[in-house]
C-alpha positions, 0 to 999 in steps of 0.5 A, a space after each residue: 500500500 505504502 509503495 502505491 503511495 509513494 508511486 502517487 506522491 512521485 507522479 505528483 511531484 513530476 507533474 508539479 515540476 512540469 508544470 513549473 517549467 512551462 508556467 512562464 512561457 505559458 504566461 508568455 503566449 496568453 498575454 494580448 502584447 505578445 500574440 502579434 510576436 508569436 504569430 509573426 515567428 510562427 510565420 517566419 518558422 513556416 517560411 523557413 521550413 519551406 526554404 529548408 524543404 527546397 534546399 534539400 531537394 537534389 538541385 536537378 529536381 528543384 522546381 523554381 517558383 515565384 515569389 518565395 
């Protein structure tokens, strides 16, 4: 019985630590002043992924598309 109780305490501690780890990031992300920044950052990341995917294709298979 005590073994199950101790496991429960350890799991609760892990969850609490995980919550504390992400607390500031969560508060930053829900702040109205930061949402525009986060949207711009997401757009930048999406564009970066597209460019990386294009550059990872062999040169002979690349297809140029305007406005990239």
